[in-house]
N, C-alpha and C positions, 0 to 999 in steps of 0.2 A: 943724384938723379934717380928717379923711380926705376926699379928693375923692369917694370912693365913697359917702359919706353926708352930703350937704350939708345945711345947716341949713334950706334952703328945699325939702327933698325933698317936702313935702306928703304926700299919701296915696299910698303905694307899694303896688302890687298884685302878687299872685302866685297861683299855683295848685299844689296838691299832688294827686298821684294817690292811689289807694287804698293804695299801699304807702309813702306819705310822700315820694315823689320830687318834687322841685321842677321841674315841667314847664313852668311859665311864671313869669317874674319880671321886673319893671321893673329898670332898671340898679342902683339903690341896693341892692335886695335881692339881686340876682345878685352884686354886689361883696361884700356881707356874707357870702353863702354861700361865696364863694371864700376870703375871709379866715378863715372858720371851718374851712377844710380840705375843704369840699365841692366838688362839681363840677357843671357845668351838666347838668341832667337827673338828677342823683344825689339820694340821700336828703338831706333838709334837715338841715344840719349845725349850725344855730343852736338849741341845746337848748330854750330857753324858748319860742321860737316853735313849734318842732316839738311840744312837749308840749301847748300850747294847741290846736294843730290836731288832735292825737290825741284830746283831750278833746271837742272839738266833734264829731268824727267818731263817737266812741263814744256820746255822749249824743244825737246827732242834732239838736242845737240850736246856734244861733249863740252863740259865747262871745266876750265883749269884756273884755280885761283888760290891765293894765300888764305890761310885760316889760322885762328888761334884757339887752342883748347886749354881749358883749365886743367892743371895737373898738380893737385894738392895746393900748396901756397905759391906755386910758380906757374908759368904759362909755357905752352909748347907752340912754337912757330912751325906750322905745317904747310905743305903745298898739296892741295887736294885736286885730283883729276877724277871727275865723275862722268861716266859714259853710259848713256842709256842703251840697254840691250833688250829689245822687246819691252815688256812691262817692268823689267828689273833694271837696276843701276849697278854697274861695277865701279869700285873705288880703287884708286892707286894713290897712296899717300906717302909722300917723301918729306925730307927736311928733318923733322923730329929734333928741332933745336930748342933746348930748354933755356928759359931766361926768367928773371924776376918778374912778377906780375906787373910791377910799375917801374919800368926802366927809367933811370935818370938820364942816361946818355941819349943823344939824338939818334934817330934811326939811320939806316944805311943811306948812301947818297941817292940811290934810286927812289927810296921812299920820300926823302926830303924833296926831290924833284917833283914827285907826284903830288905831294902836299901843296907845293907852290903852284902847280898847275891847277889844282882844284880851287885854290884861293883866288887865282887870277881870272878864272873862266866864268862866263855867264852861266854855263851849265856843263856837265861832264857826261862822258860816255865810256863804255868799255866794249871790247870785241874779243873774239877768240882769234886763233891764228889764221882763220880764213876770212877775217873782217866781218863776221856775223855778230850782230849786237847782242851782248849778254847783260848789259845794265845801262840805264839812263837815269841821271839824277832827277829829283822832283822838278827842278827848274826847267827841264826840257819840255814838259807839258805845255807851259805857257808859250814857248817859242814855236813848237810844232803845231799847236792848235788841236791836238787830239791826245788821247791817253798814250803815254810812253810805252805801255805794255803792248800796243799794237805793232811795235817795231822789234820786239824781242825775238831773236832767232832769225831775223831778216838781215840781208847784206846791208852794210853801212851805206852802200850806193843807193839803197831804196830810200834812205833818209836825205842824203846829200848828192849833189852833182858836183864832182871835183872839177876845178878849173886849172888849166895849165898856167905855169909861171912864165916869166919873160923869156926864159930859155926853152919853153915848150915842154918842160918836165912837170911831173906830178910828185911833189915831195913825199906824200904818204905812200905811194907805190914804191919809190926808191927805198924808203925806210922799211917797208914790208919785205922787200927783197934782201935787205942787209940787216934786218932785225935790230934797228937802232931807233933813237928818238928823232922826232921831226918837229918843225913848227912852220908857220906861215903858209899852210896849205889853204888856198882860197877855195871856198865851196859855196854853192847855192842850196838853200833848203828847198826840197821838192814839195810842191803842193802846199796846202794849208796856208800859212801866213807868209811863206817864202822868206826872202831876205838873204843877205850874203854874210858869211862867217869866215873867220880865220881859225883853222884847226891846228892844234898842237897835240903831241902824244908821246908817251914814253912806253918802251916795251915791257911786257910782263914776262918774266922768266920763271919757269917752274922749278921744282925741287931737283930736277935732273940737269938743270942748266939749259933747257931747251926753250925756244921762243914759244910763248903761249897766247900772244895777242897784244893789244894796246889798251892803255888807260889814257884817255884824251880829254881835252877841253875845247869848248867852242866859244869864241868871242865875237860879238857882232862887229861887222866891218862896214863902216860907212864911208870909207875913203873914196870908193869908186862910184858913189851915187851921183846921178845926174842932177842938174839943178831942179828939174821937175820932181824927181824922186825925193830930193832933199826937202822940198816944200811939202810934199805929201807926208813925209815922216815927221816934219816939224808940226804940222797940223795934228797928226796922230798923237804926238807926244803931248801937245797942249791939251787935247781932249782926253787923254788917258793918264794924266799925272797921278790922279788918285789911285787908279788901278795899279799902276806901276809901283807906286810907293807902298801900297798895301801888299803887293806881291813880294817886293824886296824885304819889307819889314817883317812879314809873317812866315814866308815859306821856309827860310832857313831855320829859325827857332822851332817851328812846328815839326819839321823833319827831324831835328835833333831830339825833341821831346818824344816823338814816336819811336825813334830808334832806341833811345835809352829805356823807354817803357817796355819795348819788346825784349830787349836784352835782359831786363830785370825779370820779366815774366818767364823767360826761358830758363832762369835759375842756373846760370853757368857756374856759379860758385857754390852750388849746393841747394838743398830744399829751402823754401821760404814758408812762412806761415801762410795758410790758405787765404786768409783775408788780404795779406799783402800782395800775393799773386793776383788776387781779384782786383785790387786797387790798380795794379800795373796794367791789367787788361782794360780796365775802364779808362785809364789815362790814354793808352794807345788808341782806343776806339774814339774817344773824344777828339784826340789830335787828328786822326784821319778824317773825321767829320769836318773839322775846321779847315783842314788842308783842301778837302773837296769844295768847301765854300769859297776858298781863295781861288781855286781853279775856275769855279763857275763865275765868280765876279770878274776875273780877267777875261774870260770868254764873253761875258755880258758886255764889258766895255768894248771888245773887238766887234761883236756883231751889230752894235748900235752906232758904230761910226758911219758917217755918211759915205766914206770912201771904201767901205768893206766890200770886197768882191771875191767870192770863192772861185776856185778853179772850175773850168768847164772842160773835162777830159772824159774819154771813154772809160766807163767802169762797168762792173758786173755786180748787180745788187745781190744776186744769189750767192756769189762768192763772198761778198762782204758779210752776208748773214751767217755763212759758215764760219768765217773768221771770228765774228763777234760771239757766236755761240761757243766756239772753242775757248776764247779768252775768259768767258764767264762760266765755264764748265765746273771749275772748282767751287765757285760761289753757289752754283745751283746744287752741286752734290752735297754741300754742307746743309742745305735745306731739304735734301732728298727730293729735289725737283728735277724733272727730265726736260731737256730742251730738244724738241723735234725740229731740226733745221732742214733746209733744202738738201736733196741728195747731191752727191759729187758730180753727177751727170747733168744737173740742172744749171741753167744760165738765164740771166735776165739783163740784157744789155741796156744801159742807160747813159745819160750824160750828166756829170756832176763832179764834185770834188771828192777824191778818194778818201782822204783823211776825215773830212767833215761828214761824209755819208757814213763812214764807219763809226764816228762819234755818235751820230744819231741812232744807229742800230744798237750800239752799246747801251745807250740810255733807255731805249724802248725795251730791250730784252732784260736789262738789269731791273727795270721797274716791274716787268712781268714776273720775274723770279721773286722779287721782294714781296709782291702782293699775292703770290700763289700760296695755297695751303701746303703744308708739309706733305710730301708724297704726290704732289700735283704735277701737271705737265704744261709746258709752254710750246705752242705751235708757231712756226715761222714759215710762211708760204709766199711764193712769188707768182704774180699774175700780170698780164697785160690788160690795161683798161684804156682802150682807144689809143691815143698817142702818148699815154703815160705808162711807165713801168711802176708797178705797185708791189710793195712788200708789206705783208700783214703779220702782225705779232698779236697772238691771242693767248689769253691766260684763263685760269679757272678760279680767279680771285673772287672777292665779294662784289665786284662790279662798281659802277659809277652812276649815280643818279643823274637824270637828264639835266637838272638845274645846276649840276657841278661840272658838266662836260666842257663848258666854255671857260669856267673859272680856273681849271687846272692848268691852262696854258698861259695864265697871267704870272707875273713875277711874284716869287715867294709864296705861291699857292701850292697846296698838295691835296691829294685825294682825301687823306685823313690827317689833319695837322697834329693829332695826338699820337700817331705812330712814330716810333724812332726811325732815324735814318733820313737821308735826302735833304736837299737844301731849298727846294721850292723854286729852283731856277732851271732845272734840267729840261723840262718840257717846253718852257718859254724859249730857251736857247735853241733847242732842237727844231721847233717850228720856224723860228727866225732863219736858221740855217737852211732848212728845206725850202722855204719861200725864196731865199736869196739865190738858190740854185734852180729856180723855176718850178719847184714842186710844192708839196704841202704835207701836213700831218693832220689826220682826222681821227676821231674816236667814235666807236659805236658800242654802247654798253647799256646794261640795265642791272639794278641791284639784284645780287644773287646769281647773276649769269655770266660773270667774268667780264673782261674788257677786250676789245679788238681795236688795235691801233693800225692805221694804214698810212704808210710813208710812200709818197709818190715823187718821181723825178721824170723829166722828159725821156721818152723812149728813144733809144738810139736805133735808127733804121739800119738794116743790113748787118746787124750784130751777130 
């Protein structure tokens, strides 16, 4: 065993600044940083620990999770607790168990149980010890009908409505109190595409033996469907067979390709030739593009079904705009684009589907960021227009010619087909969603003068 990572290291502390630099580190962490090619005071070079720190910083919550760090020709099993403190993140790392990089023996019982759960579930989720969502698998997007990132940091009850069992109990809450595994928790998906699921979960235990949350799976439950519901679902299955098969056939392999490409690009086993790292980045980028296309095709199938009906619930479009701007802040920062969102004291009451309206806002703001020049600005404003609530997204891009302004709302059409990124379905789906909720999306633009997209929904009186 390396002297830098003794078996009795206990809890090792560290601290990262807002840019991910390791500004404080106990000796074992400092040694691990050096072995990974990092420097004292430099950006944390241990990929899995750095990723967990970024997640905690982005969600604004404490994240506790297992991690593996390369240590010469062996691996270190660690438990990392990352806690945001202002703009910094404090680290508490325990475990420090060294093992061969490719163990031949099966994992512990809890890991085997978690692997079985992931294999059996339609999609998976993870929470912290207060049931706040810290991870959702890619398959969750198809079920939820909106980007999974919208639920990160939110209570699991924002995603599901838990249903009592025959004895009036809630298995998940009993498991939470007793820090043990559970299964058979009936739950209804809120908003979006709705549907009933059976949830199962296993506890996550940190390096100190303390309960740190759940890793769980969701399996569609059709046992309680009424005859009418069953007929609707049967029609939906008949009309969406291609979309479902495409989703099942591609999502898992693509997620695996992206994950492996990202791991290769992170160079956990040491430096790679620059061209190899570039290939890995290109593979991951292409995989994400294809995964986005799968997401859009699944959404396309949903919005074109004759029985598609979004929720009609009270929402605040200004709040949705702030949420979307926050979720896209990192992407905007990468392009040095500023998003000027409505202020915290602004509100715009409307009637619509929360997750679908957020999906629309994410699409409009992401497009504005994509087409803005480096160092540009995107403005998001809310207004009342008669009996409509209107949200305007304006950018400083190159604009859209009058003859193209109808075309960009067609399937597989884009402002500039030669530019990278996008699937050509986002605006088509967004307008279909807006109109299904009683609103619309319109564009006002001219070449060289940027673009202004207006998203409207019915105004909610007395809001």
